[in-house]
N, C-alpha and C positions, 0 to 999 in steps of 0.2 A: 434441552436447551441449545440454542445455537447463536453465539454473537455475530452479527453483522451492523455495519454501518452503512449507513445512508449522505448522499453527500448532494446538497441541492446547487445546484447549478444557477439558480435565481439568484443566491446568497453569495455565492463564492465571488469574491473582489479581487483576486489574485496575489493578495499581500504575501503569499510565501511563509506567512507564522507557523502555518502547519508545518513546513518542512524544519523551519527553524528550531522549533520546540520538540519536534521529534529527533531531531540528531542530539540536541542537548540531553534528553533525557532518557536516550537508550544508547548515548556514550558512541554514535557513530564513528570509526575512523575518520582521518582525512580522505577525502575525495569519494566517500559514502554518504549519499542520502535515500533513505528508504521511501519518502515521500517527496514527489516533483510535482510541478505546478507547470502547464504547457499551455500555451498560447492557441488555441483549437482553432483550425481554416488557413494562419498564418503562414505564408512562406518561408519565414523565418524567424527565430526565438524572439517571444515576447516585443513582437509588432503587432500591429492594428489590423485591421480588414476592411474593406469599403462595405458596408451595408446601407442600401435605401441612401446612397449618394454621400453617408459621413461614415466618418472611422468608428468602428467598435472592437473592443477586445472581448473575447471568450475564453474562459479559464478551462480546462479540464486535470484537477489533481489525480494523480495517479500512485498510486502505491500496492503493493501485496493484495491481490483481489481475495484472499483468503475462500477458495475454492472447495465445493462440494467434493468435489470430483479432480482433486488435485495431481496434473501430469507430476508434477516435482516429486510428490511422493511416492508416484508409482514407479517413477525411474532410480529412486536412491536406492543403490545397491547395500547399503549397511543398514539402513532403517534409523537414520536419523532424522531424516523430514517424518513428522506423523502429525495425525490429527487428534486434537485433546477432548476432552470431554465435553468439552463446549463449544466442538466444533473449528478452534482456532487452528492453523496448518502454523507448527512450530518446529525449530532446528534444533538438535540435542548437539550441540557444539563440541562435545566429547566424543560422539559419530563420528562425527563430518569429516571424511577424510580427504575433501577437495577436489573431487572429482568432477565436478563441476555438470555433470549430467543433468543435474535438476534446472539449473541455466540453460539449458539447451530446450530443455523441455517447456519451460513457461513461456507461452505465447504472448506475455505481457511484458516481458523482460525487465521486471522489477526486482530477481534477484543479482546479488554483489557479492563478488568475491573479495575477501579481504589479504591484502598484501602487505599489511602494516605489521610490525612488532608490538607486543603488546605492551611495550613500555611506556606509552601516550605520547600526546604531543609535547614539545620544548616548549617552553613557557619564561616569562622575563626571570621567575624568582624558581624555576625547579621544573618540575612536570606539571602540565596543565593537565587536572582532572576535571571531570565531568560528569553527568550523567546520574542515574540510580547507583545509590553507591554500594550494593550489596547483590551478592549472586542469587539466584532465583533457579530452583528446582522441581519439576514435577516429576514425582515416581524417581528421585533420582536423578532424573534428566535434566542436563546443564541447558534451559533453555535464555538467560540471560546471566551476562557477565559484564562489569566494567571495563575489565581488561579483557580484550575480545582475541583468541588465539590467532596466530598467523595462520592461512593459510584453510580457512573457511568460509561458507558463504553463508551469508545472512538475508534479513529482509524483515519485514512491518512485521510486529507482533500483535498488534493490538493493544500491545504495553500491557503486556501479560505479567509484570511486576505490580501494576496496579488492578486490573481486571480482576485478578486470582481474588481481590481482597474486596470487590466490590464497588470499586474505581469505573474509572473512564479513561479510553485512551486521550493520551495528551493533546494529540490534534484537535479533539473533541473538546475538551475543558477549556482550550485557550484559543479558538478559534473566534475572531472580533465578530464574525459575521454572523456566528450560529450556523454555519452551514452544514455542519458536521453533527449527526446523530447515531448514535449508539444505543445498541441494545440486543434483548433476545427477541431474535425475527420468528420464534414458534410461537411467542406469547402474542397474543392478538391481543391482549392490553396493554402490551409495552409500548414506549414512546416511540421508538421507530415505528413498529408497525401502525401506530397510529398516525404517524405522520406520513406516511408515505401509501396510505389507505385510498386518498381520494385525488393522488397527483401519478401525473404520466411518468413511469420509471423506463430504466432501461441498464442495462451490464454489460460490456466492456466484451467482445469478444463473444457474442452468444450464439456464434458458430462453430466454436470450439467445444461445446457441451461440458464446459469446465463447470458451470454452475455459481457462478462468482456469489459472493455473500457482502461483496460492496456493491450497493444499489445509486447509479445515479437516478437525480431528478432533472427531467429536461427544461431547460433554460427557455423559458417564455421569450427573450430578445431573441434569441437565435432562429435564423430563416431555415438553414437546411443542415445547418452542420452537423447533425445527428439522426434528422428524419429518414425513416426507411433502411437503415444500414445495420441493425441489428448488433449494433456496437465498433462494426468493424471500420467504419471510417473514422469515429470515435479514435479507434486505438492507431490509426495510419495519423492522425492529429497530433496525437498526445507523442509522437517521435517513436512507439513503437516499430520493431521489427515482425512485417506479416511474411517476408519472404522465407522460407525456411522453417522458421516456427510454425506455420500453416502444417508442416507435415507433424510436427510433433506433437499437435496440439489435436490433430484429426483422430 
């Protein structure tokens, strides 16, 4: 079994619901967003581009690409980053020493360092708490906690707190356009396998040979945003760093 996610760019409306529900369900600290949505091809954030004489906005949601050959895991000196039996790349917060080697190695610029204290966000009536309320462990490894330790690196977990019990990630469950499909990519009869079977797909940064398990379905509306690029132009349009990170991902 290998969990994977398909994102249909024909359906994505750029509402950023995925980013908001991800933050709420995963108790992401201030300033941290595991999910981001970028305006593809636009010179500035959240602006339209001219296509065929009229304005158009195309969107590229970006989070951890859940690579089969994850460079972040390769460079981790403590083994804090690992791949579980379902193919999901996770971080053991108790083993992470905050060296940030993984952030340098990731060619997708999706790992984020937590500078915050674990006390939470001040609210009107005390501390504002949110997110899945209990710790989650895999074989003793702390892969989720609502009180994130200071000085650790974090990222999308495919909502391990839900998927370990047969659920689906919050971004898939709550997407109003049903643009996200989740499941076992190794099962030809799974929803995701059937959905992408007859569609034109691509992955971000194919040239990095990381073999992502986040698969994008090409938008039929776009003219040339992603065509012929092997995902590299999509990575640039999404605001990812390609200089320097190319060496790390080579």
